VOGU-3710 file (C-alpha; in Angstrom, 3 decimals, decimal comma):
1> xxxxxxxxxx> 63,235/125,563/97,787  65,460/127,486/100,179  66,951/130,931/100,143  70,430/130,422/98,688  72,118/132,677/101,262  70,390/131,791/104,523  68,763/128,410/103,900  65,290/129,536/104,943  62,563/127,484/103,224  60,726/129,509/100,593
11> xxxxxxxxxx> 58,211/126,914/99,481  57,522/123,217/99,190  55,921/121,344/96,328  54,487/117,858/96,717  56,085/115,028/94,690  53,773/112,090/95,449  55,322/109,320/93,349  59,087/109,038/93,060  61,531/106,187/92,906  61,225/103,345/95,415
21> xxxxxxxxxx> 63,111/103,911/98,667  64,221/100,278/98,447  66,629/101,138/95,615  69,940/99,570/96,648  73,406/100,828/97,470  75,683/102,212/94,752  73,255/101,783/91,900  72,213/105,362/91,174  69,998/105,897/89,363  72,319/108,472/87,813
31> xxxxxxxxxx> 69,652/109,920/85,525  67,642/111,229/88,448  70,017/114,216/88,673  68,867/115,380/85,214  65,290/116,188/86,230  65,757/119,607/87,832  67,005/122,764/86,080  66,973/126,354/87,326  67,320/129,231/84,869  66,879/132,763/86,144
41> xxxxxxxxxx> 63,585/132,969/88,019  62,203/129,668/86,735  62,615/126,090/87,904  61,968/123,262/85,426  61,188/119,906/87,016  59,256/116,655/86,752  57,011/116,626/89,833  56,548/112,864/89,736  58,588/110,047/88,315  56,424/109,830/85,175
51> xxxxxxxxxx> 55,145/113,401/85,176  55,556/115,965/82,409  57,933/118,881/82,758  56,554/121,737/84,837  57,854/125,296/85,081  57,653/126,795/88,581  58,203/130,321/89,803  61,510/130,053/91,698  60,453/132,542/94,362  56,994/131,184/95,147
61> xxxxxxxxxx> 56,833/127,622/93,796  53,654/128,428/91,921  53,147/126,584/88,656  53,778/128,757/85,612  52,915/126,054/83,114  53,050/122,331/82,494  54,393/121,280/79,111  52,111/119,023/77,112  53,713/116,105/75,347  56,468/115,686/77,962
71> xxxxxxxxxx> 54,947/112,998/80,221  57,474/110,300/81,223  60,386/112,705/80,814  63,626/111,002/81,905  65,981/113,958/81,446  65,672/117,628/80,628  67,997/120,479/79,747  67,161/124,139/79,105  69,081/126,198/76,563  68,341/129,734/75,347
81> xxxxxxxxxx> 64,611/129,603/76,023  64,039/126,058/74,848  63,311/123,012/77,000  64,767/119,834/75,523  63,103/116,845/77,175  64,045/113,210/76,720  60,651/111,502/76,758  59,900/107,822/77,093  56,668/106,405/75,667  56,316/104,131/78,707
91> xxxxxxxxxx> 56,426/104,836/82,453  59,631/104,346/84,378  60,510/100,805/85,383  62,462/101,891/88,452  59,544/101,284/90,878  59,445/97,651/89,752  62,682/96,988/91,625  62,433/94,686/94,645  65,102/93,497/97,014  65,826/89,839/96,343
101> xxxxxxxxxx> 69,114/88,982/97,996  70,485/89,072/101,553  73,961/89,847/100,171  74,142/93,610/99,556  76,168/93,530/96,367  73,822/91,044/94,722  71,059/93,636/95,056  73,321/96,342/93,630  74,228/94,192/90,643  70,585/93,282/90,179
111> xxxxxxxxxx> 69,553/96,956/89,989  72,517/98,107/87,914  72,124/95,437/85,255  68,401/94,794/85,418  67,669/98,500/85,058  70,599/99,323/82,763  70,010/101,474/79,688  67,757/99,453/77,391  68,993/101,263/74,222  65,400/101,717/73,025
121> xxxxxxxxxx> 64,520/104,936/71,189  63,062/107,874/73,109  61,649/111,152/71,856  63,666/114,344/72,066  61,011/116,989/72,526  61,896/120,670/71,982  59,470/123,056/73,697  59,338/126,842/73,789  59,926/127,548/77,488  57,803/130,714/77,500
131> xxxxxxxxxx> 54,753/129,521/75,553  54,802/125,749/75,942  54,451/125,229/72,216  56,189/122,157/70,844  58,856/123,154/68,336  59,709/119,650/67,181  60,015/116,003/68,204  62,582/113,487/67,046  62,837/109,762/67,749  66,328/108,638/68,715
141> xxxxxxxxxx> 68,251/106,311/70,987  69,950/108,589/73,508  72,530/107,266/75,944  71,779/108,390/79,524  73,115/111,809/80,485  74,513/112,635/77,031  71,858/115,112/75,913  73,443/118,573/75,459  72,862/121,753/73,451  74,518/124,983/72,366
151> xxxxxxxxxx> 73,404/127,904/70,209  73,295/125,809/67,030  72,858/122,163/67,844  71,495/119,444/70,091  73,991/116,668/70,751  73,835/113,133/72,132  75,385/109,711/71,819  73,042/107,091/70,385  74,982/104,127/71,703  77,196/103,908/68,647
161> xxxxxxxxxx> 78,098/107,421/67,533  77,659/111,094/68,299  74,687/112,793/66,658  73,915/116,474/66,142  70,427/117,837/65,427  69,568/121,315/64,249  68,209/122,925/67,390  65,593/124,904/65,431  64,140/122,055/63,366  65,297/118,788/64,922
171> xxxxxxxxxx> 66,732/117,645/61,595  69,980/115,726/61,734  72,982/117,891/60,967  75,658/115,244/61,225  76,658/111,986/62,834  80,168/110,972/63,748  82,071/107,823/63,033  81,505/105,130/65,698  82,812/106,155/69,116  83,268/103,529/71,816
181> xxxxxxxxxx> 81,478/103,381/75,105  80,941/101,045/78,007  79,207/97,935/76,667  76,505/97,926/79,342  75,504/101,275/80,817  74,323/100,381/84,344  71,778/102,392/86,292  74,518/104,095/88,318  76,387/105,356/85,255  76,083/107,668/82,286
191> xxxxxxxxxx> 78,652/108,628/79,630  79,959/112,187/79,881  79,314/114,457/76,907  80,688/117,987/77,012  80,185/120,814/74,532  82,684/123,662/74,710  82,995/126,324/72,032  83,096/124,352/68,782  84,148/120,989/70,258  82,081/118,031/71,469
201> xxxxxxxxxx> 83,907/115,572/73,735  82,616/112,186/74,858  83,974/109,897/77,565  81,899/106,730/77,279  83,287/104,735/80,180  85,612/102,557/78,083  88,784/104,376/79,310  88,910/106,640/76,243  87,649/110,083/75,290  87,072/111,417/71,815
211> xxxxxxxxxx> 86,569/114,957/70,504  84,738/115,911/67,326  83,950/119,191/65,630  80,616/120,597/66,835  79,984/121,883/63,329  80,854/118,839/61,196  81,153/115,841/63,539  84,632/115,177/62,196  86,932/113,487/64,676  89,564/115,852/66,100
221> xxxxxxxxxx> 91,443/113,576/68,500  91,216/110,670/70,945  93,021/110,111/74,221  92,975/107,884/77,272  90,445/108,817/79,909  91,598/108,021/83,469  89,331/106,363/86,012  87,266/108,648/88,222  84,035/108,592/90,189  82,766/105,517/92,007
231> xxxxxxxxxx> 79,678/103,663/90,840  78,750/106,994/89,260  79,320/109,036/86,105  82,973/109,939/85,578  84,643/113,326/85,304  85,120/115,541/82,264  85,497/119,229/83,046  86,622/122,443/81,361  88,336/125,003/83,595  90,683/127,753/82,549
241> xxxxxxxxxx> 90,232/126,778/78,908  91,566/123,247/79,410  89,811/119,907/79,456  90,530/118,192/82,779  90,355/114,650/84,071  92,277/112,828/86,789  93,137/109,306/87,910  91,213/109,469/91,190  88,724/106,569/91,231  90,423/104,560/94,001
251> xxxxxxxxxx> 93,097/105,187/96,595  95,864/103,456/94,678  95,305/105,635/91,607  98,014/108,219/91,007  95,804/111,284/91,423  97,547/112,866/88,426  95,394/115,488/86,744  95,843/116,193/83,067  94,712/119,327/81,255  94,268/118,973/77,490
261> xxxxxxxxxx> 93,734/121,509/74,756  90,070/120,783/73,861  90,728/121,409/70,150  93,851/119,308/69,720  93,992/116,914/72,662  97,533/118,110/73,371  98,649/117,859/76,996  99,070/121,390/78,317  99,440/120,671/82,007  99,875/117,627/84,201
271> xxxxxxxxxx> 100,544/117,329/87,916  100,178/114,858/90,822  98,785/115,599/94,300  101,128/117,592/96,501  99,642/116,148/99,711  100,411/112,884/101,477  97,125/111,661/102,937  94,925/108,597/102,933  92,663/108,327/99,900  89,639/106,070/99,761
281> xxxxxxxxxx> 87,624/105,525/96,600  86,081/108,659/95,147  82,754/109,468/96,721  79,749/108,091/94,823  79,283/111,130/92,596  81,245/113,056/89,952  83,515/116,017/90,631  82,660/119,637/89,852  84,770/122,553/88,601  84,929/126,341/88,665
291> xxxxxxxxxx> 87,233/128,660/86,762  89,695/128,532/89,663  89,334/125,073/91,202  88,714/121,459/90,341  86,479/120,199/93,154  86,978/116,474/93,558  85,841/114,162/96,340  88,473/111,463/96,531  87,563/111,313/100,211  85,947/114,623/101,222
301> xxxxxxxxxx> 86,096/117,784/99,129  89,455/118,617/97,567  90,177/122,062/96,169  92,684/121,567/93,368  94,226/124,742/91,951  95,601/123,992/88,458  97,588/127,244/88,421  99,592/126,459/91,550  99,203/122,661/91,182  98,193/122,488/94,843
311> xxxxxxxxxx> 95,617/120,349/96,653  93,650/121,408/99,733  91,948/118,442/101,395  88,798/118,494/103,521  87,973/114,946/104,581  85,445/116,365/107,068  82,809/117,369/104,496  81,293/115,741/101,421  78,196/115,850/99,221  75,246/113,541/98,814
321> xxxxxxxxxx> 75,497/110,345/96,799  74,665/110,530/93,087  74,683/114,346/92,849  77,587/115,500/95,042  78,234/119,165/95,792  77,359/122,385/94,009  79,702/125,406/93,773  77,606/128,524/93,275  77,217/132,087/94,584  80,747/131,971/95,966
331> xxxxxxxxxx> 79,682/129,102/98,236  79,934/125,332/98,334  76,544/123,695/98,842  76,954/120,268/100,434  73,620/118,391/100,608  72,863/115,630/103,134  74,756/112,362/102,749  74,264/108,803/103,951  77,967/108,022/104,284  79,329/105,920/107,154
341> xxxxxxxxxx> 82,868/107,345/106,954  84,248/109,773/109,563  80,946/110,080/111,415  82,577/111,719/114,443  84,186/114,361/112,262  82,162/114,917/109,108  79,477/117,584/108,753  75,879/116,405/108,552  72,750/117,991/107,137  72,552/120,556/104,343
351> xxxxxxxxxx> 75,467/122,988/104,586  76,511/126,094/102,694  80,208/126,767/103,215  81,981/130,055/102,528  85,651/131,057/102,398  87,140/132,280/105,642  86,441/136,030/105,719  89,436/138,147/104,811  88,216/141,241/106,640  86,821/139,733/109,847
361> xxxxxxxxxx> 89,357/137,941/111,992  88,207/135,334/114,490  90,379/135,896/117,562  92,215/133,029/119,178  92,799/134,812/122,468  89,667/136,546/123,668  89,755/139,046/126,547  87,497/138,079/129,417  86,193/141,617/129,642  82,624/141,829/128,436
371> xxxxxxxxxx> 82,052/138,063/128,262  80,527/137,759/131,747  77,241/139,534/132,396  75,720/139,615/135,875  71,971/139,396/136,456  69,694/140,399/139,341  70,231/137,079/141,141  74,037/137,288/141,009  75,449/136,232/144,377  71,931/135,674/145,733
381> xxxxxxxxxx> 71,523/131,921/145,319  71,517/129,759/148,409  74,555/127,477/148,399  72,599/124,288/148,897  73,965/120,773/148,935  74,779/119,629/145,410  71,769/117,959/143,875  74,071/115,419/142,281  74,557/113,947/145,780  70,830/113,257/146,193
391> xxxxxxxxxx> 70,124/109,858/144,642  66,384/110,530/144,451  66,823/113,465/142,060  67,575/113,517/138,334  69,585/116,743/138,175  71,072/116,598/134,679  70,719/115,013/131,268  70,659/111,209/131,724  70,924/111,647/135,500  74,680/111,987/136,090
401> xxxxxxxxxx> 77,964/113,100/134,522  78,512/109,625/133,029  75,107/109,953/131,291  74,162/106,548/132,663  70,379/106,973/132,496  70,278/105,099/135,798  68,589/106,405/138,947  68,845/104,901/142,414  65,271/105,876/143,169  62,799/103,021/142,903
411> xxxxxxxxxx> 59,762/103,514/140,655  57,036/100,858/140,868  55,858/99,091/137,731  52,206/99,720/138,683  51,726/103,323/137,599  49,028/105,882/137,016  49,180/109,160/135,108  49,406/111,650/137,981  49,399/114,814/135,834  50,237/116,202/132,431
421> xxxxxxxxxx> 51,092/119,728/131,331  50,785/120,900/127,750  53,608/123,267/126,812  52,669/123,110/123,122  56,285/123,136/121,930  59,125/120,941/120,760  60,501/119,720/124,077  63,812/118,387/125,301  64,174/115,600/127,796  63,461/116,523/131,411
431> xxxxxxxxxx> 65,344/116,843/134,701  63,834/116,897/138,186  65,214/118,098/141,515  63,190/118,297/144,727  59,736/119,592/143,930  60,653/121,081/140,550  60,882/119,678/137,052  62,800/121,475/134,308  62,446/121,133/130,553  63,613/123,133/127,538
441> xxxxxxxxxx> 61,317/124,325/124,771  63,901/123,857/122,072  62,799/126,151/119,250  61,357/128,932/121,410  64,654/129,255/123,330  62,969/128,719/126,695  63,614/126,818/129,894  60,477/126,019/131,906  60,140/125,056/135,548  57,106/123,035/136,613
451> xxxxxxxxxx> 55,924/121,883/139,999  57,005/118,236/140,044  54,041/117,296/142,256  51,278/118,913/140,208  52,670/120,000/136,827  51,841/123,647/137,558  53,959/126,119/135,615  56,242/128,005/137,967  58,405/130,146/135,693  59,947/130,393/132,240
461> xxxxxxxxxx> 63,128/132,018/130,988  63,993/132,900/127,375  67,547/132,847/126,058  68,775/134,210/122,726  68,819/130,903/120,838  67,679/127,299/120,810  68,143/125,235/123,956  68,523/121,709/122,566  68,639/119,702/125,788  67,627/120,095/129,444
471> xxxxxxxxxx> 69,494/122,264/131,936  71,774/121,017/134,705  70,646/121,739/138,272  73,426/122,353/140,787  73,392/124,023/144,198  70,245/125,991/143,486  71,423/127,005/140,015  69,862/126,177/136,661  72,775/125,984/134,221  72,416/125,593/130,462
481> xxxxxxxxxx> 73,936/126,511/127,133  72,189/128,074/124,185  72,637/128,317/120,427  73,191/132,043/120,925  76,700/131,125/122,133  76,105/131,900/125,822  76,043/129,800/128,996  73,302/130,823/131,437  72,842/130,477/135,184  69,382/131,064/136,664
491> xxxxxxxxxx> 68,162/130,907/140,217  66,187/127,689/140,439  63,681/129,147/142,888  62,280/131,762/140,493  64,167/131,638/137,154  65,891/134,984/137,634  69,214/135,392/135,822  72,299/135,167/138,009  74,879/135,395/135,235  75,593/134,504/131,649
501> xxxxxxxxxx> 78,958/133,963/129,976  79,654/134,288/126,268  81,318/131,017/125,340  81,595/132,179/121,729  84,832/134,066/121,020  82,882/136,904/119,414  79,304/137,732/118,513  78,995/136,419/114,949  75,738/134,927/113,702  74,504/132,649/110,955
511> xxxxxxxxxx> 71,240/131,041/109,884  70,903/127,490/111,188  67,753/125,433/110,735  65,678/128,557/110,025  66,856/130,505/113,070  69,649/132,961/113,759  72,345/131,310/115,845  75,904/131,950/116,943  78,695/130,426/114,897  79,573/128,776/118,215
521> xxxxxxxxxx> 76,383/127,295/119,737  76,498/125,534/123,102  74,503/122,410/123,899  71,827/122,993/126,515  73,068/120,256/128,851  76,343/121,442/130,325  78,468/119,152/132,481  79,152/119,645/136,195  82,301/117,961/137,452  84,436/118,850/140,484
531> xxxxxxxxxx> 82,465/122,040/141,121  83,065/123,344/137,583  80,837/123,840/134,562  82,235/122,215/131,409  80,939/122,992/127,934  82,008/123,207/124,310  81,038/126,006/121,919  81,161/125,640/118,145  80,149/123,427/115,238  83,373/121,725/114,125
541> xxxxxxxxxx> 87,085/121,851/114,770  87,428/122,612/111,059  85,058/125,594/110,968  85,257/129,181/112,210  88,488/128,797/114,168  87,404/125,572/115,852  85,649/124,697/119,113  86,010/126,444/122,484  86,384/124,094/125,456  85,474/126,033/128,612
551> xxxxxxxxxx> 85,453/125,588/132,379  83,392/128,054/134,400  82,741/128,631/138,097  79,049/127,748/138,581  78,578/130,219/141,425  80,104/133,293/139,761  80,369/132,520/136,023  84,077/133,303/136,182  86,123/131,585/133,484  88,455/128,977/134,944
561> xxxxxxxxxx> 90,065/127,895/131,680  89,567/127,922/127,922  91,090/125,662/125,290  90,824/125,959/121,517  90,144/122,703/119,700  90,866/123,534/116,084  92,119/121,762/112,960  95,684/121,513/114,320  97,343/118,749/116,292  98,020/120,357/119,703
571> xxxxxxxxxx> 101,468/118,727/119,902  102,829/119,215/116,381  100,716/121,991/114,904  100,042/119,842/111,838  96,577/119,478/110,339  94,436/116,921/112,151  93,954/115,116/108,855  97,462/113,664/109,121  95,850/111,275/111,622  93,299/109,928/109,174
581> xxxxxxxxxx> 93,364/106,161/109,563  91,484/104,724/106,621  87,866/105,690/107,326  88,296/107,082/110,820  89,885/110,361/111,805  90,154/112,487/114,960  86,878/113,469/116,588  86,027/116,961/115,357  82,324/117,443/116,121  80,949/118,651/119,475
591> xxxxxxxxxx> 78,493/116,844/121,701  77,070/116,886/125,198  80,060/116,110/127,412  80,246/113,192/129,819  82,621/112,183/132,603  83,539/109,141/134,661  85,131/111,357/137,333  88,659/110,834/136,008  88,230/111,755/132,359  85,905/113,797/130,210
601> xxxxxxxxxx> 84,481/112,546/126,920  83,117/114,119/123,747  81,819/111,316/121,561  84,797/108,939/121,353  87,408/111,556/122,343  88,892/111,441/125,835  90,063/114,565/127,708  91,657/115,090/131,076  89,874/117,349/133,561  91,644/120,443/132,212
611> xxxxxxxxxx> 90,537/119,827/128,617  93,759/118,339/127,229  93,549/115,298/124,946  95,836/112,381/125,865  95,717/111,344/122,222  94,299/112,741/119,002  94,699/109,921/116,493  91,838/107,376/116,389  92,164/104,301/118,588  92,028/100,946/116,760
621> xxxxxxxxxx> 88,521/99,579/117,062  89,760/96,322/118,603  91,132/98,210/121,653  87,899/98,248/123,643  89,233/96,761/126,871  90,785/98,942/129,545  90,600/102,472/130,856  88,332/104,906/129,041  85,223/102,859/128,358  82,180/105,121/128,307
631> xxxxxxxxxx> 78,745/105,509/126,793  78,641/107,510/123,565  77,174/107,719/120,092  79,325/108,651/117,121  76,452/110,812/115,810  75,995/112,471/119,201  73,629/111,864/122,106  70,907/114,070/120,619  70,748/112,474/117,177  67,276/110,961/116,904
641> xxxxxxxxxx> 67,485/109,887/113,254  68,353/106,221/113,840  70,830/106,555/110,991  71,510/103,030/109,780  75,296/103,221/110,197  75,322/104,744/113,660  74,447/103,521/117,155  75,259/103,951/120,835  77,945/101,857/122,468  79,722/101,364/125,772
651> xxxxxxxxxx> 83,392/101,201/124,862  86,378/103,218/123,718  86,639/103,329/119,930  84,398/103,450/116,882  85,134/102,418/113,301  83,843/103,841/110,044  83,062/103,133/106,414  81,078/100,411/104,686  83,249/97,653/106,139  83,959/99,267/109,488
661> xxxxxxxxxx> 80,976/101,118/110,956  79,564/97,933/112,551  82,805/96,519/113,947  82,695/98,241/117,329  79,056/97,289/117,755  80,024/93,633/117,473  82,772/93,962/120,087  80,981/95,855/122,875  77,439/96,350/124,180  75,692/98,527/121,615
671> xxxxxxxxxx> 72,233/99,624/120,572  69,957/102,410/119,451  69,663/103,622/123,049  71,264/102,367/126,269  71,558/102,829/130,031  73,957/101,284/132,515  74,579/100,699/136,208  77,645/99,620/138,141  78,156/96,331/136,311  75,567/95,939/133,555
681> xxxxxxxxxx> 74,456/97,644/130,364  70,839/97,604/129,202  70,174/98,283/125,563  67,740/98,200/122,707  69,533/97,380/119,483  69,506/95,353/116,323  69,888/91,632/116,759  73,544/90,626/116,265  72,964/88,993/112,879  71,745/92,358/111,566
691> xxxxxxxxxx> 74,787/94,326/112,755  75,850/94,398/109,131  75,058/96,217/105,908  71,579/94,727/105,797  68,240/95,267/104,119  66,447/93,929/107,205  66,418/95,277/110,760  64,954/93,451/113,720  65,658/94,399/117,331  66,005/92,981/120,825
701> xxxxxxxxxx> 65,983/94,379/124,347  68,829/93,013/126,424  71,095/93,224/129,459  74,820/92,437/129,257  77,956/92,735/131,331  79,373/96,232/131,156  82,982/95,105/130,822  84,180/93,187/127,791  86,741/90,407/128,131  89,740/90,228/125,754
711> xxxxxxxxxx> 88,933/86,609/124,986  85,421/87,628/123,889  86,873/90,031/121,324  89,219/87,294/120,128  86,228/84,970/119,820  84,362/87,379/117,542  87,490/88,004/115,501  87,808/84,266/114,929  84,083/84,142/114,175  84,532/86,723/111,444
721> xxxxxxxxxx> 86,986/84,436/109,686  84,604/81,477/110,009  81,694/83,461/108,624  83,668/84,730/105,636  84,859/81,199/104,983  81,219/80,102/104,870  80,592/81,999/101,647  82,258/82,339/98,276  81,262/85,983/98,176  83,699/88,726/99,071
731> xxxxxxxxxx> 83,593/89,980/102,676  80,267/88,277/103,282  80,492/89,004/107,010  79,997/92,696/106,248  77,313/92,251/103,611  75,135/89,172/104,176  72,755/89,085/107,151  71,323/85,719/106,132  74,752/84,107/106,296  75,282/85,539/109,786
741> xxxxxxxxxx> 72,009/83,952/110,911  73,608/80,537/110,586  76,171/81,223/113,308  75,920/81,206/117,091  75,645/84,575/118,847  79,056/83,973/120,442  80,613/84,294/116,979  78,646/87,441/116,228  78,883/89,540/119,392  81,445/89,827/122,172
751> xxxxxxxxxx> 78,954/91,085/124,775  78,217/88,646/127,607  74,421/88,736/127,486  72,504/88,221/130,727  69,057/88,181/129,151  67,496/89,103/125,844  63,903/89,819/124,904  63,449/89,063/121,215  61,432/91,550/119,202  59,759/93,570/121,962
761> xxxxxxxxxx> 56,469/95,172/120,924  57,865/98,701/120,645  60,668/100,621/118,966  62,452/102,061/121,971  63,035/105,836/121,838  63,395/106,483/125,573  64,905/104,361/128,350  65,411/104,749/132,109  66,696/102,355/134,751  65,035/103,081/138,105
771> xxxxxxxxxx> 66,211/100,720/140,807  65,498/97,228/139,508  62,933/98,329/136,928  63,820/99,179/133,342  61,338/101,521/131,681  61,262/101,866/127,897  58,933/103,883/125,694  58,367/104,322/121,990  56,116/103,630/119,025  54,597/100,211/118,574
781> xxxxxxxxxx> 56,660/97,851/116,404  54,084/96,715/113,841  55,949/95,534/110,760  57,884/92,293/110,438  60,836/93,379/108,305  61,942/89,845/107,588  58,535/88,922/106,253  58,357/92,192/104,289  61,731/91,404/102,711  60,586/88,031/101,414
791> xxxxxxxxxx> 57,077/89,141/100,350  57,148/92,931/99,875  53,963/93,041/97,802  51,832/90,795/100,011  48,743/92,689/101,134  49,308/91,996/104,831  52,899/93,257/104,639  51,990/96,396/102,741  49,265/97,064/105,305  51,682/96,544/108,200
801> xxxxxxxxxx> 54,254/98,853/106,642  51,613/101,529/106,080  50,531/101,225/109,707  54,169/101,422/110,831  54,501/104,695/108,919  51,424/106,022/110,679  52,792/104,992/114,070  56,157/106,624/113,431  54,409/109,811/112,343  52,808/109,961/115,820
811> xxxxxxxxxx> 49,273/109,319/114,649  48,596/106,235/116,812  50,202/106,923/120,162  52,965/104,891/121,799  53,748/102,325/124,490  55,392/102,548/127,899  56,850/99,222/128,958  58,219/98,139/132,353  60,722/95,284/132,526  62,484/93,570/135,403
821> xxxxxxxxxx> 66,142/94,576/135,157  67,506/91,348/136,738  65,763/88,908/134,377  64,052/90,831/131,559  60,536/89,739/132,478  57,724/92,071/131,455  56,108/93,777/134,446  53,602/96,206/132,923  52,548/97,968/129,748  50,786/101,320/129,275
831> xxxxxxxxxx> 49,451/103,215/126,278  50,590/106,773/125,598  48,758/109,336/123,490  51,968/110,515/121,803  55,506/109,365/121,109  58,185/110,298/123,632  60,756/112,811/122,530  64,104/111,194/121,858  65,676/109,987/125,126  62,884/111,891/126,867
841> xxxxxxxxxx> 62,359/110,102/130,223  63,632/110,663/133,754  63,016/109,002/137,117  63,071/111,053/140,314  61,684/110,758/143,816  59,697/107,627/143,060  58,077/109,032/139,911  58,593/108,651/136,179  58,557/111,762/133,983  58,223/111,847/130,221
851> xxxxxxxxxx> 58,236/114,547/127,522  56,235/113,833/124,369  56,427/114,921/120,751  53,005/116,519/121,131  54,549/119,051/123,525  53,362/117,604/126,831  55,168/116,660/130,030  53,704/113,600/131,782  54,166/112,391/135,338  53,549/108,786/136,373
861> xxx> 53,241/107,871/140,032  52,424/104,695/141,925  48,859/103,408/141,717
//
């Protein structure tokens, strides 16, 4: 549980046994959303899949009571002090599901039909919420998600008709004439039953809706019910006294919303969208409504005002599958999602969004006065030769402005642990210049300097917010950004402040990941290019007035230029969403910047050296050849989640959506993590046959040519047609990894591979190229996913998967692996006591440095 207004965790309660994580795409289960109810200061929940209903104190999480007789509850509602639980006599069958098919949609159909509503009777159990005493029980077939109650009755659809029970006694009050519904109710679906005043309305999924009297069950009217939702329950909402539904299931639907009189079914209002924008299918959850707005998710979150008949689109934010969003407390709560659409633009994580404040204006033009603060070391830093010109140093994140991860210094494969220093903190990656090593302690807001020869602590400096990545060292300066919205410059010799500049337009704060931060945080690793500091402040072009793109003088902190990157096209002034191209849209999220010396890059977006964008609209994913190729990740350099639909790539353009997220990865060198030199890319990524919506992931370590040839892209394009022709199933090339295994790698991947090491013994989380030696580090790769797919319940596979969990949770150490860059031959292997932090290695002055998840910095030197 989190505080509703700042997101701070209040308590956690263990839920040991829940549904299997193998449950497939777009198959719900929809009923899972009906297991949690909050009323006042009490939370009602099933704490395991087959557990009884428990009442928890909302503020503390302490158990108030557990209700006897409610084990195996499938759904619960709470009405006027009574808990109505839908109880099954048998445990849930959901955990029995196993993946069986390499084709994604076969698994979805298997789950949706094999675990469809069985139409068997359940028990409706009425329990006094305060005392736990059972008021009554009644056996009945209850269609999923149709249980509802008001002051007089309990209502549900039994598969054939609507039924009303007396809420005090459980005796049947009435039953309606037969009312149609979807013949098979799959796991992803549930009919919609709505009780409003003295009317009960049912939309059963058969394209009709019917209203009956809540008092007599007599039919009042029937009408067509337009398509909505997507592999989810459909929409039926009351707002402003009208019953609303809209034709919004897929992009070609009209989008017309119709408001009916709930008592008569008479059309009172009807209107189409007043925006011209790309629509995909509705997100995989139903819409919500407030008194003022209908909140749909045809693509993101749309605010539809029935009074003005206007639509406000927000393709850059959405809710989580199955449940969606929650409007409450004047906010929109958008939980985490697993969507592959608009990954360079769409918000991630758990977000609470508020209206733009009417009383506090965010200035566009900000006076420079007061933004620059001078410290004791101002003007007192020796103007040394730029560390970026010393090939033996590692002066910035991933070594250089291009973020290559490649050092010219040679590090031998025969290593010993020279020293280690325990900083006992969540660490960033490291940088090293001369005899100093620098690392950020992310959550304690600190930058530390260590002696690179001995590991001795030299100094520490605390900023006003998180420092999420290592500083940049330049001409005796330690330069970094902070989540407090400032850019800092310290004297490298002793950590004394020279200057700091407020990159944020004003000092406004919010709670972010349990800490107070600026609305405009700055990544720790700022970019140095042409004797200027480049950085971006902010969270999204669509939030809080947008991002601030800044250039600063590293010696003085003086602002050289500032650009606003907001939700407007800089040329036309129109909303950026006019450039939505199916499931890609303009880059809108910040990241650590990179540069090839001619251009700057933020994820897939190119800038010139002044911060202007040569284009805003997304580049077609096939246009990977030519100027502008660079290393980037659509989820950002610092994302360590290994999200299935994201990866690093060396190229120009990224696709999105179920059928598009993998396309770029098939056309260019790609992987979970990568480094590159003048002509080659080295990567650790999924084997080409698994660059698909797959239930299996196996990896390889490889080297490939950095530049892609046009004919190679044409070859893969032709291969796509051959692969699809090899199956009778729709778009098999995007959904069937086993089919792709039958084809040569040349049909699967355009990269010209120099060498490939199949299934290396570790899952690579850190990578450095030092001279002709490639160093990789990460947890041991224990499980064989292919074998686990075919025999998930075999004892040896279950044991391997359990061990893999333990390894990933940093309970069994990690591996450091040295490989010959020219030919991929293994040179050496070392055991580590802890996992490396994400992308947490650096090579400098003949040594290898590594930050670990246990909070230590390690140095490896020649034997």
